[in-house]
C-alpha positions in Angstrom: -13.0 2.3 -5.4 -10.4 3.0 -2.7 -9.4 6.4 -4.1 -12.5 7.9 -2.4 -11.9 6.3 1.0 -9.5 8.8 2.5 -11.8 11.7 1.8 -14.8 9.8 3.2 -12.9 8.8 6.3 -11.6 12.3 7.0 -15.1 13.7 6.6 -16.3 11.1 9.2 -18.5 9.3 6.7 -17.1 5.8 7.1 -14.4 3.9 8.9 -11.1 3.4 7.3 -11.4 0.9 4.4 -14.0 0.3 1.7 -17.0 -0.8 3.7 -20.1 1.5 3.9 -22.1 -0.9 6.1 -20.1 -0.5 9.3 -23.1 0.8 11.3 -22.7 3.9 13.5 -19.9 6.2 12.4 -17.2 6.2 15.0 -15.5 9.3 16.4 -12.2 9.3 14.5 -9.0 9.7 16.7 -6.4 8.2 14.5 -5.8 5.9 11.5 -2.7 4.9 9.6 -2.3 4.1 5.9 1.4 3.3 5.3 4.7 2.6 7.0 8.3 2.7 6.0 11.4 1.4 7.8 15.1 2.1 7.2 16.2 -0.3 9.9 14.8 -2.4 12.7 15.1 0.6 15.0 13.8 3.3 12.7 10.3 3.2 11.1 7.7 5.9 10.3 4.0 5.5 9.8 1.6 8.0 8.4 -2.1 8.6 8.4 -4.6 11.1 9.8 -6.5 12.2 12.8 -9.1 14.7 13.9 -6.3 17.2 14.2 -4.8 16.6 10.7 -2.0 14.4 9.3 -0.7 11.9 11.7 3.0 10.8 11.8 4.3 8.1 14.2 8.0 7.0 14.6 9.5 3.8 16.0 12.8 4.2 17.7 13.4 0.5 18.4 11.4 0.3 21.6 8.2 2.3 21.2 6.1 4.3 18.8 5.6 8.1 19.4 3.9 10.9 17.6 6.0 13.4 15.5 4.8 16.9 14.8 3.4 17.3 11.3 3.0 20.7 9.6 -0.3 19.8 7.9 -3.5 21.0 9.5 -7.2 20.2 9.4 -9.3 17.1 10.1 -9.8 16.7 6.3 -6.0 16.3 5.7 -4.3 12.9 5.5 -0.9 11.4 4.6 -1.6 8.2 2.6 1.9 7.0 1.6 5.6 7.3 2.6 9.0 6.5 1.2 12.3 6.7 3.1 15.6 6.3 1.2 17.3 6.7 4.6 16.6 7.7 8.2 17.3 11.4 7.4 15.1 11.6 4.3 11.5 10.7 4.0 8.7 11.9 1.6 5.0 11.5 2.5 2.1 12.4 0.3 -1.7 12.7 0.7 -4.2 15.5 0.5 -4.8 18.8 2.3 -8.5 19.2 3.0 -10.6 17.8 0.2 -9.1 20.0 -2.5 -5.4 19.7 -3.0 -2.5 17.2 -3.0 -0.1 17.3 -0.1 3.6 16.6 0.0 5.7 16.6 3.2 9.4 16.0 3.7 11.5 14.8 6.6 15.1 16.1 6.7 16.2 14.2 9.8 15.1 16.9 12.2 11.6 18.0 11.2 8.8 17.6 8.7 7.9 20.4 6.4 5.3 21.0 3.6 6.8 20.9 0.2 5.3 23.1 -2.5 3.9 21.0 -5.3 3.1 22.0 -8.9 0.1 24.2 -9.6 -3.2 22.4 -10.4 -6.6 23.9 -11.5 -8.3 25.2 -8.3 -11.6 24.0 -9.7 -10.4 20.4 -9.5 -9.6 18.4 -6.4 -6.4 16.3 -6.3 -4.9 13.7 -4.1 -1.6 11.8 -4.1 -2.1 8.2 -2.9 1.4 6.6 -3.4 5.0 7.6 -3.5 8.3 5.9 -4.3 11.9 7.3 -4.0 14.9 6.0 -5.8 17.3 8.4 -4.0 17.1 11.2 -1.4 16.6 13.7 -4.2 14.4 11.7 -6.7 10.8 10.7 -5.9 7.7 10.0 -7.9 4.1 10.3 -6.6 0.9 9.1 -8.1 -2.8 9.8 -7.6 -5.7 11.5 -9.3 -7.1 14.9 -10.2 -10.7 15.7 -11.0 -14.2 15.0 -9.7 -16.1 12.0 -8.5 -16.2 9.4 -11.3 -14.6 11.8 -13.7 -10.9 11.9 -12.5 -7.7 11.6 -14.4 -4.4 10.0 -13.4 -1.9 12.3 -11.7 1.9 11.8 -11.6 4.3 14.2 -10.0 8.1 13.9 -10.0 10.3 15.5 -7.3 13.9 16.4 -7.8 15.1 17.9 -4.6 12.6 20.5 -3.5 11.2 21.0 -7.0 8.2 19.0 -8.1 6.6 18.9 -11.5 3.7 17.1 -13.2 4.6 14.4 -15.6 2.1 13.5 -18.4 0.4 10.1 -17.7 -2.4 8.4 -19.7 -6.0 8.1 -18.5 -9.0 6.1 -19.7 -12.5 7.6 -19.8 -14.7 7.9 -17.9 -12.5 8.0 -14.8 -8.9 6.8 -13.9 -6.8 6.9 -10.8 -3.5 5.5 -9.6 -3.3 4.3 -6.0 0.3 3.1 -5.6 3.7 3.0 -7.2 6.9 1.0 -7.0 10.2 2.0 -8.6 13.4 -0.1 -9.0 15.3 2.7 -10.7 14.9 6.2 -12.1 13.9 4.7 -15.4 11.7 1.9 -14.1 8.5 2.4 -12.2 5.1 0.6 -12.1 1.9 2.3 -10.9 -1.4 0.6 -10.2 -5.0 1.6 -9.8 -8.3 1.4 -11.7 -10.4 2.8 -14.5 -14.2 3.2 -14.5 -16.9 4.4 -12.2 -17.5 3.7 -8.5 -19.4 0.4 -9.0 -18.0 -0.6 -12.4 -14.2 -0.6 -12.7 -11.2 -2.4 -14.1 -7.5 -2.7 -13.2 -5.1 -0.1 -14.4 -1.3 -0.6 -14.6 1.1 2.0 -16.0 4.9 1.7 -16.6 7.6 4.4 -16.6 10.6 3.8 -18.8 12.5 6.9 -17.9 10.9 9.0 -20.6 7.1 8.4 -20.6 4.3 6.6 -18.9 2.4 3.9 -20.8 -0.6 1.7 -20.0 0.3 -1.9 -19.6 -2.3 -4.6 -20.2 -3.5 -6.1 -16.9 -6.1 -8.9 -16.3 -9.3 -8.7 -14.4 -11.2 -11.4 -12.4 -13.3 -13.2 -15.0 -15.9 -14.1 -12.3 -16.7 -10.6 -11.1 -17.5 -7.4 -13.0 -15.2 -5.1 -11.1 -11.5 -5.4 -10.2 -9.1 -2.9 -8.7 -5.4 -2.8 -7.8 -4.2 -0.8 -4.8 -0.5 -1.1 -4.6 2.4 -2.7 -6.5 5.8 -3.9 -5.3 8.8 -4.7 -7.5 11.8 -6.7 -6.5 13.4 -6.1 -9.9 12.5 -4.3 -13.1 10.8 -7.4 -14.5 9.4 -9.0 -11.3 6.4 -7.2 -9.7 3.4 -8.0 -7.7 0.2 -6.0 -7.2 -2.8 -6.6 -4.9 -6.3 -5.4 -4.6 -9.8 -6.8 -4.8 -12.6 -7.9 -7.2 -16.2 -7.4 -6.4 -19.8 -7.3 -7.7 -21.4 -4.0 -8.6 -23.1 -4.0 -5.2 -19.8 -4.3 -3.3 -20.4 -7.8 -2.0 -19.0 -10.3 -2.4 -15.5 -9.0 -2.6 -12.5 -11.3 -3.0 -8.8 -10.7 -2.9 -6.9 -10.1 -6.1 -3.2 -10.7 -6.7 -1.4 -10.2 -9.9 2.2 -10.9 -10.8 4.4 -9.6 -13.6 7.0 -11.9 -15.0 8.8 -10.3 -17.9 6.2 -8.2 -19.7 3.1 -10.1 -18.9 0.7 -9.6 -15.9 -1.2 -12.7 -14.7 -3.6 -13.3 -11.9 -2.2 -15.5 -9.1 -4.6 -17.5 -6.9 -5.0 -15.9 -3.5 -7.1 -17.3 -0.6 -10.2 -15.8 1.0 -12.0 -16.5 4.3 -15.2 -18.4 3.6 -18.3 -16.3 3.9 -16.6 -12.9 4.2 -15.9 -9.9 2.1 -12.1 -9.6 1.7 -9.8 -6.8 0.5 -6.0 -6.4 0.2 -4.5 -2.9 0.7 -0.8 -3.2 1.5 2.1 -5.2 0.1 5.8 -5.7 0.8 8.2 -8.2 -0.8 11.7 -9.0 0.2 12.3 -11.2 -2.9 10.3 -12.8 -5.6 9.6 -15.7 -3.3 8.7 -13.8 -0.1 5.8 -11.3 0.2 3.4 -10.1 2.8 0.1 -8.5 2.0 -2.5 -7.1 4.4 -6.1 -6.0 4.4 -9.4 -6.7 6.0 -12.0 -9.5 6.1 -15.5 -8.2 6.7 -18.5 -10.1 8.0 -21.8 -9.1 9.6 -20.8 -5.5 10.3 -17.4 -6.3 11.7 -13.9 -6.5 10.2 -11.0 -8.7 11.1 -7.4 -8.0 10.1 -6.2 -10.1 7.1 -2.6 -11.1 6.4 -1.4 -13.3 3.6 2.1 -14.6 2.8 3.7 -15.7 -0.5 6.4 -18.4 -0.3 7.3 -18.4 -4.0 4.7 -20.8 -5.1 1.4 -20.0 -3.3 -0.4 -17.5 -1.0 -1.6 -18.6 2.4 -3.5 -16.8 5.2 -1.6 -16.1 8.4 -3.1 -15.7 11.9 -3.2 -12.1 12.9 -4.7 -10.5 16.1 -7.6 -8.0 16.4 -8.3 -5.3 19.0 -12.0 -6.2 19.2 -14.2 -8.8 17.6 -17.1 -6.4 17.7 -15.5 -3.6 15.7 -13.4 -3.2 12.6 -9.7 -4.0 12.4 -8.1 -2.7 9.1 -4.5 -3.2 8.0 -3.7 -0.7 5.3 0.1 -0.8 4.9 3.0 -3.2 5.5 6.8 -3.2 5.3 9.5 -5.8 6.0 13.2 -5.3 6.8 13.8 -9.0 7.2 12.0 -12.3 7.4 11.6 -11.8 11.1 10.8 -8.1 11.2 7.6 -6.8 9.5 5.3 -3.9 10.5 1.6 -3.6 9.5 -0.4 -0.5 10.2 -4.1 0.5 10.0 -6.9 1.3 12.4 -9.4 -0.3 14.7 -12.9 0.7 15.8 -13.9 -0.2 19.3 -16.1 1.7 21.8 -17.3 3.9 18.9 -13.9 5.4 18.3 -11.2 5.0 15.6 -7.7 4.2 16.9 -4.4 3.5 15.3 -3.5 -0.2 14.9 0.0 -1.4 14.6 1.0 -5.1 14.4 4.5 -6.6 14.3 5.8 -9.9 12.8 8.8 -11.4 14.7 9.3 -14.4 12.4 6.9 -16.6 14.4 3.7 -14.6 15.0 1.9 -11.3 14.6 1.2 -9.3 17.7 -0.4 -5.9 18.4 2.1 -3.1 19.5 0.9 -0.1 21.5 0.6 3.0 19.4 -0.4 6.6 20.2 -3.5 8.5 18.8 
């Protein structure tokens, strides 16, 4: 399940993504997990590097690194939400033991003190959504390998607290969250063990979190959702993958909520490959972008799919190298002609940040620092 990937990546045990058959472990220099834009001239991407959390900013003409207060090569920022250009919240993990929250006030990033958790249990925050500059909700997991419980934290200003959320034995985690209001959020993830898991969807009604019934791929034993996106309280989409217990084959998984019911929507795969969807952005119920990776024979190509209101189709997307891995982990769109996707590539035995831009006609790679 993807919840373990950030820790494995940070420890240098595998390249960014789900694959464990990438061959020689590259020397990590930089990788990106998520991106948020408040305008076409202001975007922020977060991830990690050998020096600690990595933050990059787009000023309308180029990407540049921004100082992050987090330290250590086992620390990563996995998600970011920006209500406006002067207020962003990013979450992840500090080392392999504790959840990490950072905030941007328009001038600098600073670490925000989160609620106390048992020191004997590791914790990570994988997704965050903000409905205002003072109200954010983050989701993740707390606990050990294959024995974790869901973790939900709410921030009001600089004060964060744990909110009770349901879990299903033997192990549960939430990977992403989408909110359309203070009383309406959807979180997605999975339940089960590393090679035997099912989708998990939870809903917040302003008072409590409750598990919502979500389908699983009937043709494969394991299904997982990584991130939801909601264009309204009753219209949401979530993406992930379904796989066998050995990890291959893996196929894309897309689910849509219309009203109170979640249903699987047919999504394409590249023939003969192992495919995953990690990131999702929707401008409306009839326009979504999702990104991920398509693996084959020890290599990985970037994967981008588009929803036009009736069906999903694969888009042409560039790769740094055909001999390495090209992962796209997060995506955001400010318009139909301005989308950003972020991830990492492995070439010449080194991880490097990967940023791609959609201009309404084609995807292209944009230079990014490491």
